[in-house]
N, C-alpha and C positions, 0 to 999 in steps of 0.2 A: 471303647469302653469308658475311658476317662470323660470324653465328651458327653456320653449318655449319663454318667454319674453326676457330672456338673449340671447338666440339664435338669435332672430330677431333684437336685437340691433346692431348686426354686420353690418346690412345694413345701419346704420347711417353713416358709413364710406363713403357711397355714396355721402354725402355732401362734404367731403374733396376731393373725386375723381372728382366730377363735378367742384368744384371751382378750383382745380389745373389744370384740363384740360382747363378750360376757360382762366386761366392765361397763360398757355402754348400757346394756340392759339393766344391770344392777343399779346404775345411777338413775335410770329412768324410773325404775320401781321405787327407789328411795325418794326421788323427787315427787312422785305421785303420792306416796304416803305422807310426806311433809305437806303437800298441798291439802290433803284431807285434814291433817292436823290444824293447819292455819285456818281453813274454812270453819272447822269446828270451833276453834278459839275465837274467831271473829263473831260468831253468833251464840257463844256460850254465855250464860248468865253468871257463871262462876269466875270468868276472866274479865279483868278491867280492860275494856277495849276503848276507853276514852282517849288513849294515846294512839292515834292512827299511825304514828311514826313506827311503832313497834311492829304492827302488822305489815306496813309497807316494807320495812327492812327484811322481814321474814319472806315476803313475796319476792323481793329482789334476790335474796339468797337462793330461793327455789329456781328462779330463772337462771341463775348462775350454774346451778347443778344441771339443769337441762342443757345449757350451752356446752358444758364440759362433756356431757353424754353425747351431744351432737358431734363434738370434736372426735371423740373416741369412735363413733360410728363412721365418720368420714375417713378416719385413718384406716379402719378395718376394710371398708369398701375399696378405698384407694389402693391399699396394699394387695388386696385380692385381685383387683383389676390389673394392676401392674405386673404381678408375679405369677398369678395362677391362671386367670381366664379373662381376657380382655373383651370377650363377647357378651359380658353381662349387660342386660338391658337396664340402663340408668337414665334418670332425667337428664336433659341436656346440661343443666347447670352443675350436675354432679359427675359428668364424664371426666375421667382422668386418663390421660394418655402417656404421661411421663411424670417423673418426680417433681418437676417444676409445677405442673398442674396441681399436684397434691399439696405442695408447699403453699401455693397461692390460696387454695381453698382453706387450708388450716389457718393461715395468717389472717384471712378475712374474719373467721370466727373468733380468733384470739383478740382482734381489735374490738369486736362487739363485747366479748367477755370482759375485757379491760374497762370498757365504758360502763358495763353493768356493775363491775366491782367499784368503780369510782362513784357511781350513783349510790351504792350501798354506803360508801364512806360519807357522802353528802348527807344522807338521812341520819346517820348515827352521830355526826359531829356536833359538838356544842359551840366550839369556837371556830369561826370561819377561817382564821389564819392557819389553823391546823391542817387545812386542805391544801395548802401551798405545796408542800413537799410531795405528798402522793400525787397531786394533780400534775406537777411538773414532771415527775418520774413517769407517769402514765403517758403524758404528752410526748416525752422523749422516746419512749418505747414505740408508740404509734408512729411518730415521725420516722424512726429507724425502719419500722416495717414498711411504711410507705415508700421510703427511699429504696429499700430492698426490692419491693415489688416492681417499682419503676425500672430498676436496672435489670430485673429478671425478664421483663417484657421487651427489652431492647435487643 
């Protein structure tokens, strides 16, 4: 009886899967709406588009939204595959067989998101020396992630 009950509790992860998928879809829709707004602003005669840096910064922010949506999707699919049904047909690059696979995929996307975040900082910054602290911080985080992934694979 207890074994059966414990076995069934793994389906409670479905709550996390559903919620994470909803967040992913919401972010994708939000990003798409922002994309339309940026495209409209780029070609609108009412908006001063002489400063391409503003449009570029907005485009980078949209990419960041899509990356976070991707992370949420990978989490949802990964949790589903790990706890509910491991026979789901996924592309080879997205197959997740254990928690370490899920961590590896997430950390890879996080590194890309950090790079996009830094790019956004580069676009918005007026004094190049102001990039030193965020750049070093992001480099330290990426270095830590790289070290973690290397030890994970050993």
